[in-house]
Wavefront OBJ file of the C-alpha trace (Angstrom):
o trace
v 85.684 80.874 102.315
v 87.583 78.559 99.580
v 91.241 79.403 100.203
v 93.161 81.118 102.909
v 96.699 82.207 102.000
v 99.293 82.900 104.919
v 102.601 84.404 104.501
v 104.378 87.305 102.964
v 102.916 90.597 101.318
v 105.126 93.191 100.041
v 105.286 96.210 97.877
v 107.256 95.699 94.598
v 109.238 98.256 92.588
v 110.332 96.612 89.394
v 113.237 98.302 87.357
v 113.583 96.804 83.816
v 117.012 97.200 82.514
v 118.781 96.231 79.128
v 121.308 94.011 81.144
v 122.284 93.498 84.653
v 124.409 96.666 86.082
v 128.003 96.371 86.876
v 129.064 97.617 90.309
v 129.746 101.293 90.852
v 128.065 102.155 87.595
v 125.050 104.243 86.383
v 122.103 103.077 84.386
v 118.770 103.995 82.777
v 115.447 102.495 82.631
v 112.288 103.192 80.279
v 110.127 100.974 82.470
v 109.372 101.187 86.275
v 106.549 99.344 87.661
v 105.062 99.450 91.154
v 102.440 97.128 92.725
v 101.807 94.651 95.634
v 103.841 91.617 95.801
v 104.904 88.724 97.987
v 104.341 84.786 97.415
v 101.068 84.513 99.527
v 99.543 87.877 98.502
v 100.416 87.279 94.689
v 98.846 83.736 95.000
v 95.648 85.208 96.740
v 95.177 87.751 93.979
v 95.143 85.044 91.220
v 92.810 82.805 93.317
v 90.496 85.798 93.770
v 90.882 86.666 90.140
v 89.638 83.120 89.207
v 86.308 83.699 91.059
v 87.176 81.767 94.155
v 86.880 83.421 97.521
v 90.225 83.882 99.178
v 91.574 85.538 102.378
v 95.244 86.586 103.040
v 96.778 86.545 106.740
v 99.935 88.467 106.725
v 101.830 91.412 108.485
v 102.300 94.888 107.201
v 103.329 98.059 108.847
v 101.652 101.205 109.620
v 103.077 103.230 106.710
v 102.091 104.329 103.147
v 103.284 101.218 101.769
v 100.962 99.308 103.795
v 97.949 101.511 102.777
v 98.855 100.520 98.974
v 99.003 97.046 99.812
v 95.867 96.871 101.495
v 94.224 99.025 98.711
v 95.349 96.660 95.905
v 94.335 93.457 97.830
v 90.711 95.005 98.465
v 90.425 95.857 94.807
v 91.454 92.366 93.802
v 88.462 91.190 96.239
v 90.853 89.454 98.692
v 89.387 89.294 102.185
v 91.968 91.205 104.388
v 90.304 90.877 107.666
v 93.128 88.723 108.963
v 95.940 91.242 107.984
v 97.840 92.533 110.799
v 98.973 96.121 110.862
v 102.095 96.259 113.118
v 103.027 99.301 114.656
v 106.706 97.971 115.332
v 107.458 96.438 111.807
v 107.800 98.186 108.505
v 106.140 97.173 105.405
v 108.181 94.830 103.281
v 109.357 96.330 100.081
v 111.133 94.721 97.308
v 113.178 96.123 94.539
v 113.257 94.008 91.582
v 115.819 94.353 88.937
v 114.685 92.830 85.579
v 117.233 91.930 83.048
v 115.529 92.616 79.575
v 118.079 90.395 77.547
v 117.461 87.259 79.694
v 113.956 88.026 81.590
v 115.684 86.971 84.688
v 115.015 88.955 87.781
v 117.190 89.897 90.990
v 115.348 90.729 93.957
v 116.540 92.883 96.928
v 114.071 92.784 100.016
v 113.464 95.071 102.902
v 112.060 92.462 105.250
v 110.073 92.707 108.312
v 111.889 92.294 111.656
v 109.181 90.081 112.909
v 108.706 92.019 116.094
v 104.854 91.715 115.882
v 103.855 88.772 113.750
v 100.311 87.896 112.448
v 98.346 85.549 114.646
v 94.862 84.237 114.214
v 93.518 84.083 117.717
v 89.926 82.797 116.839
v 88.187 81.118 114.025
v 86.965 83.934 111.614
v 83.289 84.616 111.386
v 83.052 83.208 107.749
v 79.967 81.316 106.620
v 82.203 78.249 105.621
v 85.726 77.188 106.637
v 88.594 77.288 104.092
v 88.915 74.276 101.988
v 92.528 74.810 101.266
v 95.427 76.493 103.174
v 98.476 77.887 101.406
v 101.433 78.683 103.350
v 104.560 80.447 101.917
v 106.797 79.740 105.201
v 106.518 83.280 106.401
v 104.296 83.928 109.318
v 104.848 80.630 111.032
v 102.740 81.616 113.932
v 99.702 82.344 112.068
v 100.249 79.220 109.744
v 100.120 77.083 112.833
v 97.106 78.864 114.120
v 95.259 78.193 110.701
v 96.241 74.471 110.930
v 94.563 74.192 114.354
v 91.413 76.364 113.429
v 90.827 74.505 110.080
v 91.979 70.731 110.609
v 89.915 69.573 107.718
v 91.333 71.931 105.160
v 94.102 70.563 102.721
v 97.206 72.088 103.202
v 100.089 73.307 100.566
v 103.480 74.676 101.308
v 105.120 76.981 98.904
v 108.727 76.161 99.967
v 111.284 78.669 98.375
v 114.199 78.282 100.660
v 115.212 76.248 103.752
v 114.345 78.118 106.659
v 112.933 77.339 110.199
v 109.307 78.276 109.066
v 109.529 76.259 105.952
v 111.129 73.250 107.574
v 108.327 73.536 110.422
v 105.393 73.525 107.981
v 106.840 70.825 105.499
v 106.492 68.249 108.206
v 102.878 69.024 108.526
v 101.304 69.805 104.959
v 99.415 67.651 102.431
v 101.346 68.871 99.591
v 104.870 69.916 99.579
v 105.572 72.113 96.593
v 109.081 73.436 96.549
v 111.596 75.252 94.397
v 114.791 73.778 93.090
v 116.794 75.829 95.628
v 114.887 74.364 98.671
v 115.183 70.863 96.954
v 118.941 71.121 96.645
v 119.326 72.916 100.285
v 117.390 70.199 102.048
v 118.848 66.989 100.177
v 122.353 68.315 99.840
v 122.652 67.861 96.020
v 124.934 70.416 94.326
v 122.534 70.485 91.351
v 119.519 68.692 89.826
v 121.073 68.280 86.418
v 120.942 64.578 86.073
v 118.121 62.082 86.773
v 119.897 60.303 89.592
v 120.154 63.707 91.463
v 116.765 64.588 90.756
v 115.446 61.502 91.986
v 117.636 61.439 95.246
v 116.373 65.028 95.859
v 112.630 63.803 95.729
v 113.323 60.711 97.870
v 114.790 63.141 100.534
v 111.970 65.459 100.442
v 109.442 62.620 100.535
v 110.976 61.246 103.828
v 109.819 64.568 105.555
v 106.185 63.494 105.882
v 105.623 60.751 103.528
v 103.406 62.811 101.095
v 104.082 63.408 97.328
v 106.594 66.096 96.431
v 106.550 68.700 93.719
v 110.011 70.171 92.757
v 109.544 73.343 90.400
v 112.655 73.992 87.974
v 111.563 76.914 86.072
v 111.881 76.828 82.303
v 113.053 73.147 82.870
v 109.624 72.244 84.002
v 109.010 70.343 87.252
v 109.274 66.940 89.071
v 106.825 65.225 91.054
v 106.700 61.849 93.029
v 107.707 59.688 95.958
v 110.517 57.661 97.300
v 110.159 55.194 94.577
v 108.705 57.016 91.415
v 109.598 60.419 90.029
v 107.680 61.956 87.224
v 108.722 64.831 84.846
v 106.966 67.413 83.398
v 108.085 69.942 80.820
v 107.401 73.658 81.014
v 105.182 75.262 78.380
v 107.192 77.115 75.703
v 106.485 80.775 75.563
v 108.419 83.801 74.895
v 109.263 85.276 78.340
v 110.199 88.702 79.164
v 109.884 88.807 83.126
v 109.959 85.694 85.396
v 108.900 87.780 88.509
v 106.023 86.199 90.525
v 105.824 83.184 88.284
v 106.632 80.907 91.155
v 103.918 82.589 93.351
v 101.378 82.283 90.703
v 102.221 78.705 90.031
v 101.366 77.915 93.786
v 98.198 79.965 93.628
v 97.067 78.026 90.529
v 98.051 74.719 92.248
v 95.801 75.810 95.184
v 92.920 76.513 92.902
v 93.376 72.983 91.192
v 93.419 71.317 94.604
v 90.324 73.214 95.763
v 88.451 71.886 92.413
v 89.414 68.444 93.020
v 91.463 68.190 89.968
v 93.828 64.896 89.648
v 97.507 65.781 90.340
v 98.803 65.757 86.757
v 95.894 68.156 85.657
v 96.597 70.537 88.711
v 100.272 70.567 87.888
v 99.551 71.479 84.188
v 97.222 74.255 85.209
v 99.855 75.605 87.485
v 102.570 75.333 84.979
v 100.386 77.065 82.257
v 99.552 79.905 84.685
v 103.227 80.450 85.538
v 104.392 80.265 81.965
v 101.627 83.039 80.630
v 102.839 85.236 83.744
v 106.372 85.442 82.331
v 105.031 86.679 78.839
v 104.233 90.115 80.740
v 106.122 92.509 82.821
v 105.776 92.720 86.587
v 104.463 90.371 89.338
v 100.944 91.235 90.178
v 100.369 92.842 86.790
v 101.280 89.537 85.144
v 98.373 87.523 86.576
v 96.732 85.604 83.657
v 93.111 85.034 83.525
v 91.533 81.788 83.703
v 90.253 81.711 80.148
v 93.781 82.673 78.868
v 95.031 79.537 80.875
v 92.212 77.061 79.371
v 93.156 78.466 75.807
v 96.878 77.499 76.494
v 95.830 74.124 77.860
v 93.395 73.476 74.870
v 90.570 73.009 77.230
v 86.894 74.509 77.672
v 86.509 73.767 81.304
v 88.546 73.204 84.655
l 1 2 3 4 5 6 7 8 9 10 11 12 13 14 15 16 17 18 19 20 21 22 23 24 25 26 27 28 29 30 31 32 33 34 35 36 37 38 39 40 41 42 43 44 45 46 47 48 49 50 51 52 53 54 55 56 57 58 59 60 61 62 63 64 65 66 67 68 69 70 71 72 73 74 75 76 77 78 79 80 81 82 83 84 85 86 87 88 89 90 91 92 93 94 95 96 97 98 99 100 101 102 103 104 105 106 107 108 109 110 111 112 113 114 115 116 117 118 119 120 121 122 123 124 125 126 127 128 129 130 131 132 133 134 135 136 137 138 139 140 141 142 143 144 145 146 147 148 149 150 151 152 153 154 155 156 157 158 159 160 161 162 163 164 165 166 167 168 169 170 171 172 173 174 175 176 177 178 179 180 181 182 183 184 185 186 187 188 189 190 191 192 193 194 195 196 197 198 199 200 201 202 203 204 205 206 207 208 209 210 211 212 213 214 215 216 217 218 219 220 221 222 223 224 225 226 227 228 229 230 231 232 233 234 235 236 237 238 239 240 241 242 243 244 245 246 247 248 249 250 251 252 253 254 255 256 257 258 259 260 261 262 263 264 265 266 267 268 269 270 271 272 273 274 275 276 277 278 279 280 281 282 283 284 285 286 287 288 289 290 291 292 293 294 295 296 297 298 299 300 301 302 303
């Protein structure tokens, strides 16, 4: 097994609208997309589609949405042997409103209640242990289990927002790769609009565990560095139509780069290219780019 992703899986229903609806109004859509979603699950599907072996540890319910989620994962060649089917929790469902005029998305989640979380009670009987572990902050117990079972694996946190799970894992991982929202919440910065605030946020995050930090800024690119040095990288310029899952796919491609032993800057360019290309297509899982497409955007023949 190359990479184990631990975290959130959901069923996504994307509704494409000409503009964001006003409260107490009616609207129409010409495009309705349904597919699997969730940060860890989306990352796993990208990794598997790039011909790396990948498994997912997550919790779904015992309902028809779970059947759809598991069917898609299996079709994508993601190992689902660590997926927990809870009789007490419902499968997460996300309704995603996509604003056609701006390509932005607004997500309404029906989340798990967490009554029966995923656990990894014993080392799976895989021929090889995972070389990389990717966490999204959900499924904290399973994430800690994975760290205990696979102490030699490189670890990555996809930190979307500051929650108990993300804070616990942030102290333990080798690569802290967080959203602008997480960086603002943790550092107390009102925004990251200036160099000074960006550097202050990175310094604050670096103090969590002393490992280099990455902060994604969407179309404004990203920051990466330590307490004393902050680098900036621009995003790739593309015609975006839907930003759903772009961050998830960034993290999946980042994990792939770490698996392949790529230098940090090359890994970040790979992840940025994958995320950028995903925004040129509708939907989340349906927007995963091929590795060949990413190589073309990067202008290189091999990774």
